[in-house]
N, C-alpha and C positions, 0 to 999 in steps of 0.2 A: 504493500500500500504506500503510494507516494503522494497522494493528495486526496482531499475531500471530494465527494461526488458533486455533480452539478448543483443539486438541491442544497447540499451542505454549504457550498460556497455562497450561494445566494443568501442563505440565512445568516451566514457569518458576516457578509458585507453589510447586511441590513442592521444587524445588532451592534456592529463595531462602533457606531456613534455614541453608544451609551444611553440612548433615549429609549422610552417605552414604545413598544410596538404591539398592537393587539393581535390576538390569535387569529382573528378574522383576516387582518391584513397579511399576516404571514401565510395563512392558508391560500389566499389569492395569489401571492407571489410564487409559492411553490406548486400551486395547482393541486393541492391535496385538501382533505377534510380537516376541520379544526381538531378532530380526534388524533389525526396523524401528526399534527404539528408538535405535540408533546414528545413524540418519538424522535423527531429531528432535534429538538431542544436537548433531550437526553444524550443524543449522540455527541453534541458539542460539549456538554458537561463532562462526558467520559474522557475527553482529551484535555481536561483541566480548565475549561472556560467557566468562569463564575457568572452564571445566568440565574436570575430568579424571577418569580411570577407574583404579581400583585393583582388580586381580583378587581376587575373593572378597569384596569389600566393596561394589562398585558405583560409582556416579557421585556426584561432589561438586562444588559450586561452590567455587572457591578461597576466596571470602569471602562471607559472608551479604550479601544485598542488601535494601534497603528501597525499595519502589517509590513513585513519586510518587502522591499522593492529592489529587485535585482538591478534594474537600470540605474536607479539612484546611487546604489553602492558602487557600481562600476564607474560611474562618472566621478564621484567624490574621491575614490581611491586611485583613479587612473589605472585600473586593473580590469581588463576585459574577461579575465578568467574567473569570474564569480558566478556561482550557481546557487540560487535560492530554491529550496524545496519545501513543500508543506509538511509532509510526514515521512520520516525515515526511521529505520532501526537505529542508525548511528551515523553522524556526519563523518566521524573518523573512518568507519567501515566503507562509506560511500567512496572516499578517496583511496583507501587501501585496495579496493576492488579494481581500481582503474590504473594502478601501477603496472607497468612502466609507461603507460600511454598518456601521461599528463605532464605538464610543464611546471617549472617553478612559479609559485604564486597562485596555483589553482586553489580555489577556495570554495568550500561548501558550507552553507548556513541553512538551518532548518527552523521552521516554526515549532516543530514537535518531534521528539525522539521516542520511539517505542522501546528502545533498549539502550538508552544512553548509559555510558559507563564511566567510572572514575578509576583512580589508582587502586591497585590491589583488588580489582573486580567489583568495587562498590558501585551501586546504582546511583545515577545522577537524576534526581527528580526533574522531569522535563514537561511541565504544563504548556499548552499551546499558546504561542504568541506572548509569553510572559517573560522569558529570559533570552539570553543569547547562547545559542548552540552553534559553535563555530569551529571549523577545521581548515587547516592551511597546509599545503604541500610544499616541501623543499627538498631538493636533491643535493647532498653534500658530496662533492667530488673527492674530498679528502678522506672519505670513508668514515667508519664508525668510531675510530679510536679517540677522536677529539670531541665527542658529543656528550661527555658526562656532565657538562655544565649547561647543556642546552635548555633544560626546563627553567633554570635560574634566569637565563637571558630572556626567555619568553615571559617570565614573571615581570621582569623589568619593563619589557615592551608593553605589557598589559597595563601596568601602573601608569606608564607614560600616556597611553591612550585614554585612560580614565581621567588623568589630570587635565589633558587637553579638552576633555568633555565636561570639565567643571567639577569633577569629583576629587576632593583633597583628603589626605589623611589615611590612604590605604597603605597597608604594610605587607611585607612578604614573609611567609613561613617556609623554611626549607623543607622539602625541595620543590614543592609545586602548588602551594596554596596562597591565596590572597585573603588577608584578614582586615577587618576594621574594628578596632577596640575589642579584640578578643573573639570576634564572631566571623565565621567564614563567609566570604563574599563571592569567591570564584575559585575554580580549580583548573589545573592543567594536566592533560594526559598526552604524552608523546609516545607514538608507536613507530617502530623502526622495521624496515625491510632491507636487509643487507647480507652480503656474503663477504667472507674475509678477502681483504685486498681489493675490494670493489667499492664503487660509489654507494653511498647510503641513502635510501629513500626514507624520508621522515614525514609523518603526518602529525601535525601539532593541533591537538584538540584543546579548546578553551571554553569553559562554561561559566557564565557570569549571571548571578541572580540580579534581575532587573526589577521585576514586580512580582512578588510571591503571593499567589492566591491563598486565602486562609485555609482552604481544604487541603491543598498540597503541602502547606507548612506542617500539618500534623504528621506527615510521613517522614519528616527529617529528624534524626536522632542526635543532633548536635547543635550548638548555638549558631545561628545564621543571621545574616543581614542582607538587605537588597538595596539597589541603587536608588529606588524611589524613596526610601526612608533617609537617604543621605543628602538629597538635593530637593530644593523647593521647586526646581525646574523639571519639567517632564524630560525623561531620558529618551532621546531619539535613537532607537536601535540601528537604524540605517546609517546615521552619522557615526555612531560608535563603531559599527562594523568596519566602515571605511577607514576610520582613524587607526583601528587595530591593524588592518591590512597594511596601511602606510608605514606604521612602526616596524612591522615584521619585514617589509620590503627594504627598509633602511638598515636594520640591525643584523639580519641574517647573513648577508654577504660579508659584512665587516667581521662577524663572529667567525666565519669560516677562515678568514685570513689571520686574525689576531687572537682568537679565543676569548676567554672570559676576562682576562686581565684588565682591559680598559674599563670594565664595568664593575670592578670589585668595590670601589668606593660607593658607587650608587647602590649596590646591594647592601653594604654595611649601613648606609643611611636608611634603608627601608626594612632591615631585618627586625622583626618584632620580638625575636628571642635573644638578641645580642646581649651578652654579658648577664644573662639570667640563668638561674638554676633550672636544668632540664633533665628529662629522662630520655635516653635513646633506647628504643624498643627494637630488639632483634627477634628472630624466630625463637630462640631458646634462652635469651637472657635480657637483662635490663641494666644499662649503664647510666649511672647518675653523675652529673658533672655540671660545668658552666659552659654555655654556648659562647664560642669565640668567633663566630662567623663562618667564613668559608675560605678555601684556598683557590688557586688559579684553575684547578681542575673542577671546581664546584663541590668538592668534598666538604662535609661538615667538620668543623673543628670543635672538639669537645675537650675541655680541660678537666683532668682528674688528678688530684694530688700534685698540682703544679706541672703536670706533663700533658702534652697535647696528643689526643688520639684523632684519627681521621676516619670518616664514614662516608661512603657513597650511597646513592639512592637504592632502588630495588626494593627489598623487603625490610627496609629500615624506616622507622617512624620516630617522630620527634614530639615530645609533649612537655609542657611546663610542669615543674614540680609544685 
C-alpha cells in the first residue's frame, strides 16, 4: 500500500482545513451513504489522524494539517531527487530496495510509515501527516571504514536544520538521538550496504516529532517532545525537509574528505551528557563513569577512575545516572 484510495484522498483534503464538515456533505463528495461515511472516517483515524464528531455540526480534524508537497521541497532544496509518498512500510527500506540504481541525494519522505523502525529494532510511532519520516541516500566512495562517526554528523546536520527553522535549544545524545530538556525529539537510523574494499551505500533515516496526536502519544514509553510545543510558529514540514536536505548536501561531501574532526567542537557544544555521570549499557555489562564527549572516530569517551575508555555504537546504549 503506497497511498490512500481515491475516496480517502478526497476526504483527507476536505478535512485538512480543520473546519467542521457535515456527514451529508461528505457523503455527497464521496458518492456514498451517510452510513458509509463513518467507515471512511475510521479509516483515516486508523492511520493516526485525530478526527472527531460533534452532533449537529459534523466531523472535524483536531488540527488543520499541511500535506507534504514534492514540488515545493524540490524547489527549496535545489534537489530534483525527492520522492514524497503517502504510505510506506519504511522510507529507509524504500531507498534500500533501489540500491544501486539511485544517485547521491535521492530522498524519500512519507506521510505515514506502516513499519517505521529505530535503532536496535525499536518501532518509531508514525501517525499520518504528523511528523517527518525522512530518508536520504549517499554513496561513500571511500568505503565503510571511515563511517563510524556518520550518525554524529547527521545529528549535527539535523540540529542545524532545526535552528535555521527557528527551533533553538536542541541537544545531541550519543550516538543518534536529538533531545530537548531531557525529552526525545528525533532519532537517526543509518543503514549500510557495502562489501569490503568497495564503495559504501548509506541510507540515512531521520524521524522528527513535529505534532504528536494525543492517541499516538500513549504508545510511547519514554519522555518525548515535539516541535509544535517548542515554537509559537507553525512548523512547515516542507521547508524543514528542504533545509535538512540542504544541510546533508553540504556536510556529507566534506565529511567524506575530512571526517568528523572539523565538527568535534560543534558536537561538544551540543552534547547533552558532556561531563555528566552516565551508564554505558552493553549486552552483558554496565559501565559507570563520566561522559567526556567523543573522539575523531565518533567513539564515546567514558572516564572511569581517571582513565578514558572508548565505545563505538552498535549494541551500546548511553543513559544518565
